[in-house]
N, C-alpha and C positions, 0 to 999 in steps of 0.2 A: 776871737775874733771869726766873725759872716765874712768870706769873704765870697761869698756869692748873694749878690744885690736881696733883698729880702720879695720884691714883684719878683724878679729871676726867679727868685725861689718855688713861688706860691703856684708860678708854672709847670715850674718840673714836676712839684707838688702830684697838680692836679692832671697834669699827662702820666702819674704814677699807678691813677688809679683807674686807666684805661690795663681791659685787658690784655697780656703779651707782650704790657711797657714796661719797663725795669726805670732803674733809676738813670745808666750809661742815653739805653733812648732817649726817655725823655728830658735829660742835660740837651742832646746835641736837638733834637728837635726844635726846642725854649730855645736854644744861643741858635737855630736855624732862621727862626720866627723872628727875633730880633736885628739879624741881619736884614732881611728885605726893610723895603720900606710900608713904612706904616700904612700906606690905605691898601697893602698885602693883610694886613695883620688887623684893619679894619672891617674889610671881606668878612675875614673868615669870622670877629664876632659877629658881624649879623647874621652870616650863615649859619652859625652857634644857636641864635638865637630867634631865631623864624623858625627851626627844623623841626622842633615839638609844634607848633601853631600850625606850619604847614602839610603833616604828614598825619596819615589817619590808616585806620584801616581798613580793607574790606569788606564788609559786609558779606561777603559773600563766602569769598574764602581768607581772609584775611593777612593777607599782606600788610605792608606799607604800601600806601600809595596818599596823594594826592590830590588824585578823584574816588568817587565809587560812584561802578564797579569804579576797580582800576581795568588797570591797560588790557590787560592782557583776560580776564573775564567781559568785558566791554569787545572782546574781540568776535566778530560774528565768523572770521575762515576758526575758532575756534571746535576743538571736537569739548564741547561741553557733559555730555554724555561720558566723557571719560575722566572721572579724578583720580590725577597722584598724593596720595600724602603725605610730608615732609615733616620735619622736625619743625625747624627754623626758615627765617627770607632767607637767610645763606644757601641752604640748599635748593630752593625754590633757582633760583639767580644761577648754580652750576650747575644745573638740570639744563634749562634757560642757554646755557652757553654751551653746550653741544648742538641745538637744532634738531635731534630728533623724537622733542615729542613734542604731541600738537594737540593735548586733550588742553584742560585745566588744573587748578590745583586747591587745595588746600592747606595752612597749614596747622599745625595743632600747640606750634607756642612753646616746644619744649616735649619732654619723653614722662612718662610712668615710672615715681621715683619712694613709693614710701619710708624712703628710710627718711630724705628730705620731705616725707607732709606733700610728700606732690602724687594726688590722685587725678579716676575720667576730670572730676570736675572742676578741676582745676585748666584743668585742655581743652581745646576746641572739638573735640572729642562726638559730645550732646549735638553740638552745630550741624557738624558730619552728617549724623543719622537724621537731622533732618533735610536734608539739601537732595537728598536719596528720591527720597518724594516728589519731592516738591520738582526736581530738575532732571526726572528720569531717566538720573545714572542706572549705565548697564552696565561700567565696569571701575573697579574701586584698587587700581595699586598702593600696596603700600612701599615706600620708600624712604622710613626711615632706617637711625645705620646697625651697624650691628658689632653694631657692643651691646652691654647687656642689657640694663635699662632701652635697650633699642627692638630689638629682640624681643623683648617684653613684652612693651606695649604696643609692633604687630601681630607677636600673642592674642595679646586684648583685645585689637581690633580687629581679628582674622575668624577667632572667637566672636563678638558684636556681631557680625557681621553678617552670618548665619542668617540670619535669622528678615537678613532684605533678598530676595532676588537679584541678586545684584554677583558678576565676576567680580572673585577677587585676585588678582595675584600682588606675587613677590618684590621686590625688583632686584637682581639681581650679580649675586657675589661673587669671587669665585680671583681666580689667576689675573694678572694685571697684565693686556697688551707688555711682548715684547719681555715675560721676564720666563725664565728655565724654569720647568714644574720641578727642576730640583733644587732653589731655593723658597717656597715656597714653604712656610713655614704650615703647620696641621691641617690647625684651624680652618685657612683659608682652602688648601689642598682638601680640605671634606664637604665645607659646604661646595663648592667648585663639583666634586661630584656630586653630593642635590640638586644643586640649580642647573643638571648635566639637559640638552635638548638633544630631541630625534633629530639626526642629518635626513631630512627629506631627498627621496632621487626623484 
């Protein structure tokens, strides 16, 4: 005997296809939508239906945007000679929230992963190299994650960028603010030591 109506079951199954959404969360979301006015559900349907037609990739940094160039690339107050390389669009959003970076971005849309068939040609790496002479880029800040694929990607980029006359920097990793040193794992502590900075008097 099927307790859940077929239409509701289909919506639950759709939600479970989203990353990080299990059956319980999918059911809660579906029931929430069902309890809301039909007009709200219709707005959600329309937003989803127009998403792919409204969003495109910025041809300069490859961020998701409704305009080309995107708002960041088109902002004349940004330093276009400083480029921060990130793995995914979500990384850009995280860095922007800090308000500490005033350059522009380049999104790779992934990391090198030979086991999964992802090499340099599958990422936006060639496009990064093409930007350097055109924009007269002076510094490339590599902000990939400190995972094994992220480190491999950073290492590859640093090696390839040697042929350009640009400063190459790496996002510092180490002990989080407010964390007691004795609770840091050995890898985090080692990275903090490697990324140490000289204190200027």
